[in-house]
C-alpha positions in Angstrom: -113.8 -127.7 -26.8 -112.8 -126.3 -23.1 -110.4 -124.1 -24.6 -112.9 -122.6 -27.2 -115.5 -122.4 -24.2 -113.3 -120.3 -22.3 -112.3 -118.0 -25.2 -116.5 -117.6 -25.9 -116.8 -116.8 -22.2 -114.0 -113.9 -22.3 -115.3 -112.4 -25.2 -119.0 -112.4 -24.0 -118.1 -111.1 -20.4 -115.1 -109.0 -21.4 -116.0 -107.0 -24.3 -113.7 -104.5 -26.1 -113.8 -101.2 -24.1 -115.4 -98.5 -26.0 -113.3 -96.1 -28.1 -112.3 -92.9 -26.1 -113.7 -89.7 -27.4 -111.9 -86.2 -27.5 -114.0 -83.6 -25.6 -116.1 -81.9 -28.2 -114.5 -78.4 -27.6 -111.1 -80.0 -28.7 -112.5 -81.4 -32.1 -114.1 -77.7 -32.5 -110.8 -76.1 -31.9 -109.3 -78.3 -34.6 -111.5 -77.8 -37.2 -111.1 -74.4 -36.8 -107.6 -73.5 -36.9 -105.7 -77.0 -37.5 -107.1 -78.0 -41.0 -107.4 -80.8 -41.8 -106.2 -82.5 -38.6 -109.7 -81.4 -37.2 -111.6 -83.4 -40.0 -109.3 -86.6 -38.9 -110.1 -86.1 -35.7 -113.8 -85.8 -35.8 -114.0 -89.0 -38.0 -111.8 -91.3 -35.4 -112.1 -89.7 -32.1 -115.6 -88.6 -31.6 -119.1 -90.2 -31.0 -120.7 -87.6 -33.1 -123.6 -89.3 -35.6 -122.4 -90.0 -39.1 -124.7 -87.6 -40.4 -123.1 -84.8 -38.4 -119.9 -85.9 -39.5 -120.3 -85.7 -43.0 -122.3 -82.4 -42.8 -119.4 -80.6 -41.3 -117.0 -82.1 -43.8 -119.0 -80.9 -46.6 -119.3 -77.5 -45.0 -115.3 -77.2 -44.3 -114.0 -79.1 -47.6 -116.4 -77.5 -50.1 -116.1 -74.0 -49.6 -112.2 -74.5 -49.7 -112.7 -76.1 -53.2 -114.9 -73.2 -54.0 -112.3 -70.7 -52.8 -109.6 -72.0 -55.0 -112.3 -72.5 -58.2 -113.4 -69.0 -57.5 -110.2 -67.2 -57.0 -107.8 -69.2 -59.0 -109.6 -69.9 -62.2 -110.8 -68.2 -65.4 -114.0 -70.3 -65.5 -117.2 -68.3 -66.4 -119.4 -67.2 -63.6 -121.9 -69.4 -64.7 -120.0 -72.6 -63.9 -118.6 -71.1 -60.7 -122.0 -70.5 -59.3 -123.4 -74.0 -60.5 -120.5 -75.5 -58.4 -121.3 -73.3 -55.3 -125.0 -74.7 -55.7 -123.8 -78.1 -56.2 -121.6 -77.8 -53.0 -124.4 -76.5 -51.0 -127.0 -78.9 -51.9 -124.4 -81.9 -51.5 -123.7 -80.6 -47.8 -127.5 -80.3 -47.2 -127.8 -83.8 -48.8 -125.1 -85.5 -46.9 -126.8 -84.1 -43.7 -130.6 -85.5 -44.5 -130.5 -88.3 -46.9 -129.9 -92.1 -45.8 -126.5 -93.6 -46.1 -127.1 -95.1 -49.1 -127.1 -91.8 -51.1 -123.9 -90.8 -49.2 -121.0 -92.6 -51.7 -122.8 -91.7 -55.0 -123.3 -88.1 -53.8 -119.8 -87.6 -52.6 -118.2 -89.3 -55.6 -120.3 -87.4 -58.2 -119.2 -84.0 -56.6 -116.0 -84.9 -56.5 -115.9 -86.1 -60.1 -117.3 -82.9 -61.2 -114.8 -80.7 -59.1 -112.0 -82.7 -60.5 -113.3 -82.0 -64.2 -113.4 -78.6 -63.5 -110.3 -78.4 -62.0 -108.5 -80.1 -64.8 -110.3 -77.9 -67.5 -109.5 -74.7 -66.0 -107.0 -72.2 -67.0 -105.4 -71.1 -63.6 -104.5 -67.5 -62.6 -102.9 -65.8 -59.4 -99.2 -65.7 -57.9 -99.4 -68.8 -55.6 -98.8 -72.5 -56.2 -98.5 -74.1 -59.3 -100.2 -71.2 -61.2 -97.8 -68.8 -59.6 -94.7 -71.3 -60.8 -96.1 -71.4 -64.2 -96.3 -67.7 -64.5 -92.9 -66.9 -63.2 -91.8 -69.5 -65.8 -93.7 -67.4 -68.4 -92.5 -64.3 -67.3 -88.9 -65.6 -67.8 -89.1 -66.9 -70.8 -91.1 -63.8 -71.9 -87.8 -61.3 -70.6 -85.5 -63.8 -72.6 -87.7 -63.6 -75.7 -87.8 -59.5 -75.6 -83.9 -59.7 -74.7 -83.4 -61.9 -77.7 -84.6 -59.1 -80.1 -81.6 -57.2 -79.6 -79.4 -60.2 -80.6 -80.8 -59.5 -83.9 -77.8 -59.1 -86.9 -80.3 -57.7 -89.6 -83.1 -55.2 -89.4 -85.6 -57.7 -90.9 -84.5 -60.1 -88.3 -85.2 -57.8 -85.3 -88.4 -56.8 -87.0 -89.5 -60.5 -87.0 -88.4 -61.1 -83.6 -90.4 -58.0 -82.4 -93.7 -59.6 -84.4 -93.2 -62.7 -82.5 -92.8 -61.1 -78.9 -96.0 -59.1 -80.0 -98.0 -62.0 -80.8 -96.8 -64.1 -77.9 -97.7 -61.1 -75.5 -101.2 -60.6 -77.4 -102.3 -64.0 -76.4 -102.7 -63.5 -73.1 -103.6 -60.0 -73.0 -106.2 -60.2 -75.3 -107.6 -63.3 -73.7 -108.7 -61.3 -70.6 -112.3 -60.7 -71.0 -113.5 -56.9 -70.6 -117.1 -58.0 -69.2 -115.9 -60.7 -66.5 -113.7 -59.0 -64.1 -113.9 -61.7 -61.7 -112.2 -63.8 -64.1 -109.2 -61.2 -64.5 -105.8 -62.3 -63.6 -104.4 -61.4 -60.0 -102.9 -58.0 -59.7 -99.4 -59.5 -59.8 -99.9 -61.1 -63.2 -101.6 -58.1 -64.5 -98.5 -56.1 -63.4 -96.0 -58.5 -65.0 -98.0 -58.5 -68.2 -97.8 -54.6 -68.1 -93.8 -54.6 -67.7 -93.8 -57.1 -70.8 -95.8 -54.9 -72.9 -93.8 -51.9 -72.0 -90.5 -53.6 -72.8 -91.6 -54.6 -75.9 -93.1 -51.1 -76.9 -89.4 -49.9 -75.8 -87.9 -52.4 -78.1 -90.0 -51.4 -81.1 -89.5 -47.7 -80.6 -85.8 -47.8 -80.3 -84.1 -45.7 -82.7 -80.6 -46.6 -81.9 -80.7 -49.6 -84.2 -80.0 -48.1 -87.6 -76.5 -49.8 -87.4 -78.6 -52.9 -88.5 -78.0 -53.5 -92.3 -81.4 -53.4 -94.1 -81.4 -56.1 -96.5 -85.4 -56.0 -97.3 -86.3 -52.3 -97.9 -89.7 -52.8 -99.2 -90.8 -55.0 -96.1 -94.3 -54.5 -95.4 -93.8 -55.4 -92.0 -92.3 -51.9 -90.8 -91.6 -50.7 -87.5 -94.1 -48.1 -87.6 -96.6 -51.2 -87.8 -94.6 -53.0 -84.8 -94.6 -50.0 -82.7 -98.4 -49.3 -83.0 -99.3 -53.1 -82.1 -97.0 -53.0 -78.9 -98.6 -49.5 -78.1 -102.1 -50.9 -78.4 -101.2 -54.0 -76.3 -99.6 -51.9 -73.6 -102.3 -49.3 -73.4 -104.7 -52.1 -73.0 -103.0 -54.3 -70.3 -102.5 -50.9 -68.5 -106.0 -49.9 -68.5 -106.6 -53.2 -67.4 -104.2 -53.0 -64.5 -105.4 -49.5 -63.6 -108.7 -50.5 -63.2 -108.4 -53.1 -61.2 -106.4 -51.7 -58.9 -108.7 -48.5 -58.7 -112.0 -50.6 -58.5 -113.4 -48.5 -61.4 -116.4 -50.0 -62.8 -119.3 -48.6 -65.0 -120.5 -48.4 -68.5 -118.0 -45.8 -69.6 -115.2 -47.9 -67.9 -116.5 -51.0 -69.9 -116.6 -49.1 -73.3 -113.0 -47.7 -72.8 -112.0 -51.3 -72.4 -113.8 -52.8 -75.1 -112.5 -50.2 -77.5 -109.0 -50.4 -76.4 -109.0 -54.2 -76.6 -110.6 -54.1 -80.4 -107.8 -51.6 -81.3 -105.4 -54.2 -79.9 -106.8 -57.1 -81.5 -107.0 -55.4 -85.0 -103.3 -54.3 -84.9 -102.2 -57.7 -83.7 -103.9 -59.5 -86.6 -102.5 -57.0 -89.0 -98.8 -58.2 -87.8 -99.8 -61.5 -87.9 -101.0 -61.4 -91.6 -98.0 -59.3 -92.6 -95.8 -62.3 -91.2 -97.4 -64.8 -93.0 -97.9 -63.0 -96.3 -94.1 -61.7 -96.3 
């Protein structure tokens, strides 16, 4: 009993010393220049009110997430604007709502952003998207080079058709009307180079030595050259307009015309391969 009384006396009259707080300017500098260290220091080393901490966290973390969402995905503009509005509303809510609403609000917003990230098609030269782009580019160059390893003229035409349809998938997926969702300039430049290589292979006249085993093949070199040229012109137009910043009704009209032409010529190649 005496020992427990002494312990109670020590706890009562010798309370735990208060946690030391960092100067406010140190935390502010860390928030500005040393993310995410500044967030951690703000939560563990300051005596700021919880509402301030939550508001600052939202004001820093959500814009970063929105930047990734806006810059490196092909999500529609409506989805991006909706995410921005939700992040702004959540930041305000964290600052003014009672603590009981904080956890549901944060978890709900995090779940929404996670769903958008997982369902998005990423673009851009950096990070995982850049790695995927480089791997796709390497596979594309190897595939284009494989065309020259054909032993017969029909085999070469089939390999060219495969390369044209492979290239058409990412090129024709670029929406002319939604410029903000276009791939990064580096990706468009890579697609343009791939299209030029396929077009050069389709128009190469130094392949007459290959034996022609299907003289009546409807999948002719002329059809393949037309499709490769149409794809090349469309992606070159996209790249040039992106670099120059040209906009307006006339620029959009030309883009839509060239995309339709490329789509039709690619569909013709696909139909000939299926029926051949």
